C-alpha positions as CSV (number, residue, x, y, z in Angstrom):
1,I,-28.5,-5.7,-67.1
2,S,-26.3,-5.1,-64.0
3,T,-26.2,-7.7,-61.2
4,F,-26.9,-4.9,-58.8
5,D,-30.3,-4.3,-60.5
6,L,-31.4,-7.7,-59.2
7,I,-30.4,-7.1,-55.6
8,P,-32.2,-5.1,-52.9
9,P,-30.4,-1.7,-52.3
10,D,-29.1,-2.7,-48.8
11,F,-27.5,-5.9,-50.1
12,A,-26.2,-4.1,-53.3
13,L,-24.2,-1.8,-51.0
14,V,-22.8,-4.8,-49.1
15,L,-21.8,-6.5,-52.4
16,K,-20.1,-3.4,-53.7
17,E,-18.1,-3.2,-50.5
18,R,-17.0,-6.8,-51.0
19,F,-15.9,-6.1,-54.5
20,A,-14.0,-3.0,-53.4
21,K,-12.3,-4.8,-50.6
22,R,-11.3,-7.6,-52.9
23,E,-9.8,-5.1,-55.4
24,K,-7.7,-3.7,-52.6
25,G,-6.4,-7.1,-51.9
26,H,-8.3,-7.9,-48.7
27,D,-9.0,-11.5,-48.0
28,I,-12.8,-12.0,-47.7
29,P,-14.9,-15.2,-47.5
30,E,-15.8,-16.7,-50.8
31,V,-19.3,-17.7,-49.6
32,F,-21.8,-15.0,-48.6
33,Y,-25.5,-14.6,-48.4
34,S,-27.8,-12.0,-50.0
35,Q,-31.2,-11.5,-51.4
36,M,-32.4,-11.2,-55.0
37,L,-35.4,-9.4,-56.5
38,C,-37.6,-11.6,-58.8
39,K,-39.5,-10.4,-61.8
40,D,-42.8,-10.6,-59.9
41,G,-41.4,-8.4,-57.1
42,S,-40.8,-11.2,-54.6
43,V,-37.4,-11.6,-52.8
44,K,-35.4,-14.7,-52.8
45,E,-32.7,-15.7,-50.2
46,I,-29.5,-16.5,-52.1
47,E,-26.3,-18.3,-51.2
48,N,-23.4,-16.9,-53.3
49,S,-20.0,-18.3,-54.0
50,T,-17.4,-16.2,-55.8
51,R,-13.8,-16.5,-56.8
52,V,-11.4,-14.6,-59.0
53,I,-10.6,-16.0,-62.5
54,Q,-8.8,-14.9,-65.7
55,Y,-11.2,-14.1,-68.5
56,N,-9.8,-13.0,-71.9
57,G,-6.5,-12.2,-70.1
58,R,-8.1,-10.0,-67.5
59,P,-9.1,-10.8,-63.9
60,A,-12.9,-11.4,-63.4
61,V,-15.1,-12.7,-60.7
62,L,-16.9,-16.0,-61.3
63,G,-20.1,-16.1,-59.2
64,I,-22.5,-19.0,-58.5
65,S,-25.8,-18.2,-56.8
66,R,-28.1,-20.7,-55.2
67,D,-31.7,-20.2,-54.2
68,I,-32.0,-21.1,-50.5
69,T,-35.3,-19.4,-49.8
70,E,-37.1,-22.7,-48.8
71,R,-34.1,-23.8,-46.7
72,K,-34.1,-20.5,-44.8
73,R,-37.9,-20.7,-44.3
74,I,-37.5,-24.1,-42.8
75,E,-34.6,-23.0,-40.6
76,A,-36.7,-20.1,-39.4
77,E,-39.7,-22.3,-38.6
78,L,-37.5,-24.8,-36.8
79,N,-35.9,-22.0,-34.8
80,R,-39.3,-20.7,-33.9
81,Q,-40.5,-24.1,-32.8
82,E,-37.3,-24.7,-30.8
83,K,-37.8,-21.4,-28.9
84,Y,-41.4,-22.3,-28.3
85,F,-40.6,-25.7,-27.0
86,H,-37.7,-24.3,-24.9
87,A,-40.1,-21.8,-23.3
88,L,-42.6,-24.5,-22.5
89,V,-40.0,-26.7,-20.9
90,E,-38.3,-24.0,-19.0
91,H,-41.6,-22.9,-17.4
92,S,-43.0,-26.4,-16.8
93,S,-43.8,-27.3,-13.2
94,D,-42.8,-30.9,-14.1
95,I,-39.2,-32.0,-14.1
96,I,-38.1,-32.7,-17.6
97,I,-34.8,-34.5,-18.3
98,T,-33.0,-35.6,-21.4
99,V,-30.6,-38.6,-20.7
100,D,-28.1,-40.3,-23.0
101,R,-27.9,-44.1,-23.5
102,N,-25.6,-44.4,-20.5
103,G,-28.1,-42.7,-18.2
104,V,-26.1,-39.5,-18.0
105,I,-28.2,-36.3,-17.7
106,I,-27.8,-34.0,-20.7
107,Y,-30.4,-31.4,-19.7
108,E,-32.7,-30.8,-16.8
109,N,-35.2,-28.0,-16.6
110,P,-35.5,-25.4,-13.7
111,A,-38.3,-27.4,-12.0
112,I,-35.6,-29.6,-10.4
113,Q,-34.8,-26.6,-8.1
114,Q,-38.3,-26.2,-6.7
115,T,-39.0,-29.9,-6.5
116,L,-35.8,-31.5,-5.3
117,G,-33.6,-28.5,-4.3
118,F,-30.9,-29.0,-6.9
119,S,-29.9,-26.5,-9.6
120,P,-30.0,-27.9,-13.2
121,K,-26.3,-27.2,-13.4
122,E,-25.6,-29.5,-10.4
123,R,-27.4,-32.4,-12.1
124,T,-26.0,-32.0,-15.7
125,G,-23.5,-34.7,-16.4
126,R,-24.6,-36.8,-13.4
127,S,-26.2,-40.2,-13.4
128,V,-30.0,-40.2,-13.6
129,F,-30.1,-43.1,-11.2
130,E,-28.1,-41.7,-8.3
131,L,-31.0,-40.1,-6.4
132,V,-33.3,-43.1,-6.8
133,H,-34.4,-44.9,-3.6
134,P,-32.5,-48.2,-3.3
135,D,-35.8,-50.2,-3.1
136,D,-36.9,-48.7,-6.5
137,L,-33.5,-48.8,-8.3
138,Q,-33.9,-52.2,-9.9
139,R,-37.3,-51.3,-11.4
140,V,-35.9,-48.0,-12.8
141,H,-32.9,-49.8,-14.3
142,D,-35.2,-52.4,-15.9
143,G,-37.5,-49.8,-17.4
144,F,-34.6,-47.7,-18.6
145,N,-33.1,-50.7,-20.4
146,V,-36.4,-51.5,-22.1
147,V,-36.7,-47.9,-23.4
148,K,-33.1,-47.5,-24.7
149,S,-32.9,-50.9,-26.4
150,D,-36.3,-50.9,-28.2
151,P,-37.3,-47.9,-30.4
152,A,-40.8,-49.3,-30.5
153,S,-41.1,-49.7,-26.8
154,P,-44.2,-48.1,-25.1
155,I,-43.7,-45.2,-22.8
156,Q,-42.5,-46.5,-19.4
157,R,-44.4,-45.3,-16.3
158,A,-43.7,-45.8,-12.7
159,E,-44.0,-44.2,-9.2
160,I,-40.7,-44.0,-7.4
161,R,-38.9,-42.2,-4.6
162,I,-36.2,-39.7,-5.3
163,R,-33.9,-38.1,-2.7
164,H,-34.3,-34.4,-2.1
165,N,-31.2,-32.3,-1.7
166,Y,-32.0,-32.0,2.0
167,G,-32.1,-35.8,2.5
168,S,-35.8,-36.5,2.6
169,W,-37.6,-38.7,0.0
170,R,-40.1,-37.4,-2.5
171,D,-42.7,-39.5,-4.3
172,L,-42.5,-38.9,-8.1
173,E,-44.6,-40.2,-11.0
174,I,-42.2,-40.7,-13.9
175,T,-42.7,-41.4,-17.7
176,A,-39.8,-42.2,-20.0
177,S,-39.9,-42.3,-23.8
178,N,-37.3,-43.4,-26.4
179,L,-35.8,-40.7,-28.7
180,V,-32.4,-42.3,-29.0
181,Y,-33.0,-43.2,-32.6
182,E,-34.1,-39.7,-33.5
183,K,-31.0,-38.3,-35.3
184,S,-31.7,-34.7,-34.1
185,I,-32.3,-35.7,-30.4
186,E,-30.7,-39.1,-29.7
187,S,-31.7,-39.2,-26.0
188,I,-34.3,-40.5,-23.6
189,I,-36.9,-38.0,-22.4
190,V,-37.9,-38.4,-18.7
191,N,-40.8,-36.5,-17.2
192,M,-41.2,-36.5,-13.4
193,R,-44.1,-35.1,-11.5
194,D,-44.1,-34.6,-7.7
195,I,-46.9,-36.6,-6.2
196,T,-45.6,-36.6,-2.6
197,E,-48.7,-34.8,-1.2
198,R,-51.1,-37.1,-3.1
199,K,-49.2,-40.2,-1.8
200,R,-49.3,-38.8,1.8
201,I,-53.1,-38.3,1.5
202,E,-53.5,-41.8,0.1
203,R,-51.5,-43.2,3.1
204,E,-53.6,-41.2,5.6
205,L,-56.8,-42.5,3.9
206,K,-55.5,-46.1,4.1
207,K,-54.7,-45.7,7.8
208,Y,-58.2,-44.3,8.3
209,R,-59.9,-47.2,6.4
210,D,-57.8,-49.8,8.2
211,R,-58.7,-48.2,11.5
212,L,-62.3,-48.1,10.5
213,E,-62.3,-51.7,9.5
214,D,-60.6,-52.6,12.9
215,L,-63.3,-50.7,14.8
216,V,-66.1,-52.5,12.8
217,T,-64.5,-55.8,13.5
218,E,-64.1,-55.1,17.2
219,R,-67.7,-53.9,17.4
220,T,-69.0,-56.9,15.6
221,K,-67.0,-59.2,17.8
222,A,-68.3,-57.4,20.9
223,L,-71.9,-57.7,19.8
224,K,-71.5,-61.5,19.2
225,E,-69.9,-62.0,22.6
226,S,-72.8,-60.1,24.3
227,E,-75.5,-62.3,22.8
């Protein structure tokens, strides 16, 4: 049986071209990928390695083929998941940041532009701490140190102030989780949500309650004095 009988027609043509180039003295890679037809009609993904040898005094090609169908399936699934995750992150309204152990930003999604006025490119390679309000900085450092030093540490949560590109301060709710020890990631994931408007409303409500309490106190005092 010919080797070409086990290969889908398109790949058979590619393989024949390789052999023809080799016979003409062209330097071609020893490793290449193809497909192979199985007896049941299914197709396997194959990694091939070939080299020229002497056999019975004549040049011949020694070929080794390895079934990598499962590996290719896993790679395709990982690639699909990566694209899906990337699409979610890129279109998220929350700021999503990956940071290395030194606090240097590796990646920041486009939400940074809308929320804080910086482009992701401006922030990549910068310190994740440099925009934090001075009064919040120690808390942020402490939480970061807990996350990076303990792989079993719980997710760190806090409300902090971050400087906008135009100089104002925004209130953000942050969460940080440790993926430093994940071999494929090795970073800390930080999620930041803009809560500036919520905090503004909370402050206004507090002022209203405080004012209301003052009015009640003043009214009660006045009633007692009039008795």
